[in-house]
C-alpha positions, 0 to 999 in steps of 0.5 A, a space after each residue: 116196407 114194400 110198396 103195395 101193388 096197384 090193382 091191374 085193370 081186367 080186360 073186358 070180357 068179349 061181347 057176344 056177337 052174331 056169326 064169325 068174328 071178322 078178320 082185322 089188322 093185328 093192332 086194331 080193336 077186336 070186333 068182338 068188343 072186348 077192348 083188346 087188340 085183335 092179335 091179343 083176342 080172337 086173332 090169337 086163335 086165328 094165328 094158332 089155326 094157321 095152316 102148314 107153311 108152304 115153302 115155295 108158294 109161287 112155285 109153278 107160276 111164270 116168273 117165280 123169281 119175280 113174284 118173290 122179288 115183288 113180295 120181298 124186295 121191290 117197293 113199287 111195281 105192278 104186273 098184269 095178270 091173265 086168268 085161266 078162265 078169262 075175266 068175269 063180266 065187269 072186270 076189265 083187268 086184274 093188276 098185281 101191285 106190290 102194296 096198296 093204300 092202307 095195306 088193303 088186300 085188294 081194291 076194286 076201282 070205279 071202272 071195275 078194274 082190280 088191284 091185288 096187293 102182294 105185300 100183305 100179312 096173310 091168314 094162313 101158311 099158303 100165300 098163294 091160296 090167300 091171294 087167290 081167296 082175296 082175288 075171288 072176293 074182289 070179283 064180287 066187291 062193289 066197284 070203288 071199294 077196297 076188299 076186306 081181309 079174309 081167311 081162305 078155306 083150307 081147300 080153296 083154290 090157289 093162284 096156280 089154279 086161277 092164273 093162265 100158266 102160259 101167260 108171261 109175267 112182266 113186272 113194271 117197276 115204278 118210281 112211286 105209288 101214283 099207280 094207286 090212283 089211276 086216272 083219278 090221281 089229281 083228285 086224291 085226298 084224305 087217307 089215300 093222299 096221306 098214304 101215298 105221300 108216306 109211301 113215296 117218301 119211304 120208297 128206295 129207288 129200284 130197277 129191274 134188270 132187263 137181261 136177268 129174271 129176278 135181278 133188281 138194282 137198288 140205290 141206298 144212301 151209302 152204296 147201291 146193291 144188286 139183289 138177284 132171286 134165283 130158282 136153282 136148288 139152294 144147296 147146288 147154288 151155294 156150292 156154285 157161289 162158293 166155287 166162284 167166290 174161292 176163285 175170285 170170280 163172284 163179283 160184278 166188276 171193280 169195287 163190287 163184291 158178293 156179300 151174302 144172300 137172303 132166303 125168301 119163299 124157298 129161293 136164294 137171293 145173292 146180294 152184291 154191294 155196288 159203288 154208288 155210281 153204278 146204275 142199273 144199266 151198268 149191271 146188265 153186262 156184268 150180270 150176263 157174264 156172271 150168269 155164264 160163270 154161274 152156269 159152269 159152276 153149277 155144272 161142276 161135279 167135283 167135290 168142293 176144295 178146302 178153300 171152296 168149303 171155307 167160302 161156302 161157310 162164309 156165305 152161309 154165315 151171312 145168309 138171312 131168312 126173310 120168309 
């Protein structure tokens, strides 16, 4: 005899609320009071309303390759941002941070300084517009408070509209996340202290190469890696990498090899395996030499040979899209 199915509890009907439903984390209870998670309730409609994906959200910003690296590859880093119209009254500085405690979109410190988080889920298909919206809301957030998640207007400004495009973008990579705490680091407690401990324990040692924009060394238990975000057009770059790979000149020295690439925010990120003893400073000269070989390969105008086509196919098969 077939077993009787237990009656399944019905989800509570959404409770009417005044005004718009605020945006919260996907796994948090929906603010409407339905008892369901946000992503299964009002978050579903929000997800369906996502704007068209912008393939290169950081294009036009100084240091586009570094923006992509800080978004996708680097655990702990900061960079000072310069606003086109200058800083509002009461805001001494704006600092981009890879990630903030509890994944806050932004934080307004007690002294008015703003930390803008880069590695967050975004509500639309344009990361630049979402970040600009968060920054604008941070200006009016009370000092000493995190900035809540929100949704940018479809015609709202982008980072390219707010930032000084002539100012340099100089990321500083950190060994941990103590930059969260500012001068009050010794007083960290509660959720912030716990979040700091978790973040520090998970951070992979990472360093930025001084002589190559977008190039980052990292250390893992088995081997080290160099991940280099490049702004060259993807098809031309893959052709050039294939030429070098087929010629046996795509490595960065003994016991290193080009193993594939990522695709992130419209840019290609070649990846090399490095021996465990090869540190970031050891990559500087080999990277500079590789950049010269790559420039020559990019300038080549002849069709790929059979060997080069096979090398290109192999690189394409090992390409992973991050975003």
